N, C-alpha and C positions, 0 to 999 in steps of 0.2 A: 440325417436327422432322427431315425430309430435308433442308431447306435448310441446317440447323446442322448434321448429319452430315457434308454435302458440304464445308462450309466448314471444319469442323475436319481432315477429312482434306486437304483442300489446304493449311492450315496446317501439318500435320504433314509433308507430303511436303516443302514447301519449306525448312522448320526443317530435317527430316533432311539435306537437300542442302546448307544452310549447313553446318552443322556438320561433315557429311562433309568439305567441303574445308578446315575450319579445323582438324579433327583430324589434318591431316598438320602443323600447327605445333605443337600441345601435346602430343598423344598421348593427350587424354582423351575419352573418350566422355561428351559433353557431354547429347545426347538420352537415353542410359538413366539417367544421373546424375538428369537431370530428372524421368524416369518414376518411378524409385524414392523421390525425396525427395517427390513429391507423394503417391504412394501410402503412405509412413510417416505422413506426417500427418493421414492418415484411416482408417490399417488399424484402429485400435482399436475406433474407431466401428462401420465396416464389419463387422468381426468379431462384435461384440455383435449388431448388428440382423441379420445373417445367422443366427447360433445362434437368436435367439429367434425369426426367420421358420421355421425348420426346426422349432422347438418347436411353435409353432401349428401348422404344418400336420401333425405328429404327433398333434396332439389333436383336431383335426377328423377324421383318419382315425381315428382311435380312436372317438370318439364316433359318427361316423357308422356305422361297421360295428356298434357295439352297438344304437343305435336302429333301424337296418336291419333287424338279425337279429331283433327283438321286432316289426318290421311284418311281415317274412316270414313268422313264426310265426303272427302274427293273419290273415294273407291263408290262410294252409294251413287253418287250423282253420274259416275261413268257406267255404271251398271243400269241405270235408270235411262241414261241416254242411248246405251247401245240397244239393250234388249227389255228395257222396263217400259213404265208406262209414260217415259219422256221420249220414247222412241216412234221412229216414223216407218217402222215395220209392216211390211207387206203382207198380207193375206189371201189366199186363194181359196173359193168357193169350193171347187171339186181337188180336193187335196190328192187324189189319186193319178191326177194327171202331171203335177209338177210340185216339186218343194219350191219355195220363194222367200229370198230375204235380200238384205240391203248390203252392198260391199261395206267395208269398215272406212270410214270417215265420209260416207255418202248418205243421203236421204232421196226418198223419192214423195211424191204426192200424185192425187188424182187416182184414175182407176185404168185397168187395160182388158181386153179381152183376148182368151186365149184358146186356139183349137190346135190340136197336136195330131196330124195324119199318120205319121210314124214316128219311133224313136230310134236312135242310132244304136245300132249292134255292131259286133265284130265278128268275122268269119269264121265258123267252125269246120275242121276239114279232117275227116278219118281216112285212114289207109286201108289197105286190102288186111286181111285176116292172117295171123301167125299163129304157131302153135304157143309160143310162150314170149314173154319179154326178153327172155335170154336169147331167142332164136337166132340164128347168125343170118344176117340180110344181105349179105357181100360187101363189095368195095367200089368206090368212085367217088362220084359228086352228084350231091342234090343242089338245083339251081331253084330259086324261091324269087319270081318274078311278082311286082306289086301293080294293082291297078283295079277296075270295078271287074267285079267277078259275078257271075250268074249261074245257074244251073245249067246255060246253053250256050253261055258267050264271055268271053274275055277283052276286057280294053285296056292295054297296057300304060301306065305311068312314065311317061319317058324321062319326068324329072326325077326319078328314084330309081337309084341302081339295084341292079340284083343283087341277091344273097348266095354265095357260093357256101358250101357246107362239104368238107373233104371227110371222107370215110375209108378208113384204113382196111386194109384186108382182115376177114374174120368179124366185123364190126356188127354187135347185137342190137336189136331194136332197142332196147334201153340206151345204148351208147349212140344211137341216132339224136334220141331226145336230148340227151346231154350234151351232144355237140349243137344243137339248134339253140339250145338255151345258152349257150357258152357264147355264142355269137353277141346276145341281146340286141337284137337289129328290129325288133318290131314284131317277131313271130316267137311263140312259148310253145313247146310240147310236152307231150307227157304220155306214159303207156298205159292203155285202160284194158283191164282185162273182162272184156264182155262176153256174153252167153255163148258167142260164136268162137270166142279165142282172143288174143291181145291184138290190139290195133294201137296204132301212133295216131295221137290227136295233137293236131296243130290249130293254134289258134291265134287269131291276127288282133291290131288295134282296131278300136271303134271307127266307123266312117267308111264310105263307100271307097274313098283311097287306100283304105287299109286291105283290100282283098287280095288273092293271091292264087298263083299256081305254082304248081311244084314239076320241074324237069328234072330227068335223072339221066347219069352218063355211068357205064358201068355194069357189072354183071351182077344179077340177083338184085337189081332195086326197082324191078318194074310195077311192084306193089305198092310203092310209095309216091309214084310219079301220080298226077293228077292234073289234068286240063280238060277244061269241057269243049274245047274246040278241036281236040284232038281225041276223042271218044271218052273221055273220064266220065265214069259213072256217076249220076246227077246224084244218087243217092247216097254219095259220100261227103258231099256237101250239107253237113248237120244246121249249118246256119250261114246266111249271106251277110257280107260287110253293108252295111248301108249309112246312109245320114241321116238326121233326124229334119222332118219335115214339119212345119207347124205354121200358124199364123198368129200373129200380133196385130191386135186391132185390125183384122181383115188383110195385112199383109203379108203375102208368103214370104217366108224364111228357111233357111237352111244350114245345118252344123253338122260337121263333123263327129261333135262329143253331145252328149245330153247334158253338160253342164257348161253353161254359158254365165262368164264371168259380169257382164253389164249390158244386159239386151236392151235396155232402156234407162233413163236417169234413176238413180237408187235401187235398181231393180237387176238380181241375178238369178237365173233359173236352172233347177236340176229337172229333167222332163224324166216322168216314171211309168206313164201311160197315155194311152188315146183318147182321145173324146171326138173324132171325126163326125162334123155335124151337129155338135152339141157344143159350143164354145162358154168356157167358162169364165170368172170376172176374177181379176186381181186388184186388190184395192191398198193404199195405203190408211193405215191410223194416223190420226192428227194428234200431237200432243197438248194441243191448245186447251182442251177440255180438262186437263189433268195439272195444267200450269198453277192455277191458283192454289189448290191444296198443295201441290208442291213446295210452292214459295213460304206457304205456312210453316210444313214444316223445315225447309231452309232456315227459316229465321228462329224457329225453336233449337235446333243444332248450332246455330252462329251465338246465340246467347249462351248457350250451356259452354261454348269455348270460351267467347268473353267473359263471362262470369269466374269461370276457372282461371282465366289470366289476370282479372282484377285481384280477386282473392290471393292470389300468389305474389302480388306487385304491391299490397297494399302495405301499412305501416306494420313495420316486423314480420311481413311476410318472407317467405322463402327463397322468393324471386324478385326482391324488393329493388335490388340493385345489378339484377340480369340483364346484360345488353342484350341478348336474344329476346328477352321477352319484351324488352322495349320497342326492338324494330317490330316484334309480331303486333304489339298493340298499334304502332303507327299504322301499318299494311293495312289490319283490318279496319281502321278509322278511315283510311281511303279506299276502300272497297266498293262502298255505293256507288261513287262518281267515277270509277277507274274505266276507261272504255275497254269493254270486253270482245266487242265487234267492230276491230278496225277497217273491215272491209265492207261496212254497211253502208248502203246507199244514204242519201240526204234525207232525213227525215224517220228514217227509220230507226226503230230501238237498237241501242249500243251499251247501254249501263245496266247495273244491277239496281239502280236508282230508278231507271223506266219500267224495271218489273217490280217496283214498290218498295224495295229495300232501303231502311231510313236508318239513319245513326242519330240514336238520342244523346243529349248534353252529358250521361251517366256513364256513357261506352256501350250501352245495350244498343240492339238491332229493334224494330218495329216494321211492320207491314203495311204499307199505306195503299189499301186495299182500293181507294179512288184511282190513285195514278195507276197500278195496273190495270183494272178494269179499262181504264181510258186507252192504255197502250194496246191490250187487246184487242178492242174494238176496231182501233185506228189501223192497226197493220197487223193481224192475226198470222198471216204468213212469216212475217219479219221477226214475231215475236218466237215463233216455234223455232225458226232457223238459229236463236241463241243456245239451241240445246241439240248441240251436235257433239262428236268425237274429234272435230278439226281444231284447227291450230288457234281459232278463235272460240268464243262463247264461254257460257258457263263453267261447263267442266273444264277446259283448259286452263282458266284463271286460277280456279280454286286448287285443280291440280298443280299448277305453277308454284301456287303459294305454299302448298303442302310439301312439294318438294324442295322447296329453297328453305322452309323453315326445319325441315329434318337434316340438311346439309351438314354434314360433320366436318367438312372442309373449308367453309366459307365462316368467317369473324361475323360476329353479331347475328347468328342464329341460333335457335334453342338446341338445335341438333350437335352444334359446336359448342355450347356450355355442356350440354350432357357429356360430351367426351372431355372435357376440361375437368368437370368435378369428379368423372369415374378415374382418370390419371391421378387427384388430388386424393381422392379414398384409396386408391392402392398404394399410394407414397405414405400416408398415415397408417395403412397395416403394416407396412414394413417398419416404420417407426416403433409402432406399438408392440411387435415382434421381437423387435431388438431389446427395446426396454425388458422385455418379459426375460430375456436371456439373461441381461444386466442384473436385475432383479432377483433372479435365482443363483447366479454367481456370488453376488452378495449374502445371500441367505446360507449359503453354503459356506461360505469364510466365516461367519457368524458362528455357524454351529460349532465348528473347528475351534474357535477361539471359546466359547463359550464351555466346550468340553474340558480343555486345558483349566479354565477357572473352576470348574467344579471338581476338577482333580485336585487342585489348589486349596479349595475349601475343605475337601475331605480329607487331605493330609493336615492342615492345621487342625481340625476337630478330631484325628488321631492324636495329634501332639498334646492337645489340649487334655484329652481323657486320660493320657498316660501321665501326665503332671498332676491330675486330679487325683490318680490311683497313688502316686507316691506321697502326696500331701496327706492323704487320709492314710497311710501308712505310718507315716512320720508322726501324725496326731495322735493315733492308736499306740505307738511306743511308747510315746510321752505320757500317756495316761498309765 
């Protein structure tokens, strides 16, 4: 492309130079004439393609704006249901004791009391002291056995196999840490450079069953071994493995980890501290108090979308004949009566109309506050249940509509229309580029032809001038 452009520029410059010299003879601007004539040749087709391109771009912009507004509305509803004022998220009075939340797709209600006696922890064990991390410790085998461990006792876990770590002759303290970590079997190790010297630190998994003892076979490994029932120094046990012990609503509970995915309906816990003897309270917020104001905002958003769609589909509108726009208008008109809670019990609210959404004759929406108030009064729990992240509910319904509308693979959607318009625009751009090349070629041909015409004109002028001179000479001699 750059070579063609440079060649064309050189041709233009040369032709312009020739014409400039010849213009002195005829007085005609042949260069401009060539440009004008070549432009006129393709003017009609160029204007048509340009207008069609602008129309396609307008359609793309309008359709994209509408489907984008619908997607933004679905996203806003999802955020409101998950973490906003439409969510039934739990909260805890004493936040130092635990972090509380609801698993995705679940909700809870009511309140719970929580008392934590101890939180789960992992065992931390230190070896004897070595001169440095590069000190040679010997060769042999480390055998790590798992089970409940304290500073004075060990109860082996018969269901969990022992971990054997082989150490080659000349192994350094740092090599021992690397060999343990390479096993990836529930114990990690590192070398700590303490005030007393280098020590191997071993850490197990959270929970009582994650405790362990270390046995050794081979020369020079005695300072790595530790078993409280075989004379192991209790001071080397820097932290004991233990389960979390707590009470939920007064019921004793135990967990090997501080994180519990669903300890009660809609409730997951992450224990962070203790409050023995001083229970704290966990409560769930109800979205009921926020539903009325939310529905008001929802109707406003729906009218923005319906208004933009109506304008685009009006007489002379850019989407007046668009199949995707027609489909969306039909789907919006059906939205109030659509069953969004397919599993709702008989008598429970199940449609957006139950929430007060009403379709007017002009295609806009309004909020029937009386019906919404009646629904909230009759079944507040059922109304709140419509605002979840599950397969049913307001969010899933609007989100499904937004996704379907944005689909580029399904005929009869705005997404498909945008894809089609973009392809057409690309085709028009190629045609315009082709026309530009043909127009330039024609202009160059005309410049060449006109330069010959100018040459002929100059030759004729020269002949005429010679004849005139001869006539003048004859006339002078006659006198």
